[in-house]
C-alpha positions as CSV (number, residue, x, y, z in Angstrom):
1,M,77.0,39.6,165.7
2,N,74.2,41.8,164.4
3,Q,75.5,44.6,162.2
4,N,73.4,47.0,164.3
5,S,74.7,45.8,167.7
6,P,75.4,48.7,170.0
7,Y,78.7,47.0,171.0
8,I,80.2,47.5,167.5
9,G,82.8,50.3,167.3
10,K,85.8,51.6,169.1
11,W,85.7,52.5,172.8
12,K,88.2,54.6,174.7
13,I,89.3,53.1,178.0
14,T,88.9,55.9,180.5
15,Q,89.6,53.9,183.7
16,M,91.1,50.6,184.9
17,E,91.2,49.4,188.4
18,T,94.7,47.8,188.2
19,W,96.6,50.4,186.1
20,G,96.6,54.2,186.1
21,Q,95.6,56.2,183.0
22,D,99.3,57.0,182.3
23,Y,100.0,53.3,181.8
24,V,96.7,52.7,179.9
25,D,97.7,55.3,177.3
26,L,101.4,54.5,177.3
27,V,101.8,53.3,173.7
28,V,98.4,54.4,172.2
29,P,95.3,55.8,173.7
30,G,93.9,52.7,175.5
31,Y,90.9,51.2,173.6
32,V,88.6,48.2,173.1
33,E,87.0,47.6,169.7
34,F,84.3,45.2,168.6
35,D,83.5,44.3,164.9
36,A,80.4,42.9,163.3
37,D,82.3,39.7,162.3
38,E,82.5,38.7,165.9
39,S,86.2,39.8,166.2
40,G,87.7,42.6,168.1
41,S,90.9,44.0,169.5
42,F,92.2,46.0,172.5
43,Q,95.3,47.7,173.7
44,F,96.2,49.3,177.0
45,G,99.8,50.0,178.0
46,T,102.0,47.2,176.5
47,V,99.1,44.7,176.5
48,R,97.4,44.1,173.2
49,G,95.1,41.4,172.0
50,W,92.9,40.1,169.2
51,A,89.5,38.8,170.4
52,D,86.9,36.3,169.4
53,C,83.6,37.8,170.6
54,R,80.1,36.5,171.3
55,I,76.9,38.2,172.5
56,E,75.5,36.2,175.4
57,T,72.6,36.7,177.9
58,F,73.5,36.5,181.6
59,N,70.8,37.2,184.3
60,D,68.6,38.7,181.5
61,E,71.3,41.2,180.5
62,E,73.1,41.2,177.1
63,V,76.8,40.8,177.6
64,I,79.7,40.6,175.1
65,A,82.1,37.9,176.1
66,F,85.4,37.2,174.4
67,S,88.6,35.2,174.5
68,W,91.8,36.8,173.2
69,E,95.4,36.2,172.3
70,G,98.2,38.7,171.8
71,M,101.1,40.2,173.7
72,N,101.8,41.3,177.3
73,D,104.9,43.5,176.8
74,T,107.2,41.2,174.8
75,D,105.6,37.9,175.9
76,T,102.8,36.1,174.2
77,A,99.6,36.2,176.2
78,C,96.0,35.1,176.1
79,G,92.9,35.4,178.3
80,R,89.3,36.3,178.4
81,G,87.0,39.2,179.1
82,W,83.5,40.5,179.1
83,A,81.7,43.9,178.9
84,I,78.2,45.3,179.3
85,L,76.6,48.6,178.1
86,V,75.7,51.0,180.9
87,G,73.8,54.2,181.2
88,D,72.8,55.6,177.8
89,G,74.6,52.9,175.8
90,E,77.6,55.2,175.2
91,K,79.5,53.7,178.1
92,L,80.9,50.3,178.6
93,Y,82.0,48.4,181.8
94,G,83.9,45.2,181.7
95,R,86.8,43.1,182.9
96,I,89.9,41.8,181.0
97,F,91.8,38.7,182.3
98,I,95.3,37.9,181.4
99,H,95.8,34.1,181.7
100,N,98.0,33.3,184.8
101,S,98.5,37.0,185.4
102,D,96.6,40.2,186.2
103,D,93.0,41.1,185.6
104,S,91.3,44.4,185.8
105,N,87.9,46.0,185.4
106,F,87.7,48.8,182.8
107,H,85.4,51.7,181.9
108,A,85.2,52.9,178.4
109,E,83.3,55.5,176.3
110,K,82.2,55.2,172.7
111,M,84.6,56.9,170.3
112,D,82.9,56.6,166.9
113,K,79.2,57.5,166.9
C-alpha cells in the first residue's frame, strides 16, 4: 500500500448497524486501523482481528478490502471486510463479516491526522 494512502491510520468506529455504541466501546474504544505494510487491525466489543489488506478498484472507486483472523469473545474467528472513504476523506464506511456468524456495516472517523 502506498505510504501516502489516505486509508493509513487509526479510525474510531462511531456507528455499527448490528451493535450499539456501548458494545462497540465495551473493551476499548472501537477502531479500525490500516498500516502501510498492507496489514491492519480492528476491535469492537469482544471482537478483535488482524487484517491482510489490499487496495482494489470496484466500479471506478478505490476500496480497501481485507481478510482477517482473530477472536470473537473467547472463540477463534476469521472473516473479511471492506471500506471506502466518504465525504472529505476523514470518514470511512465499510462492512465487517465474521465467518459463519454476524456481519455489520460501520462508520468511522479518522483519529490521527
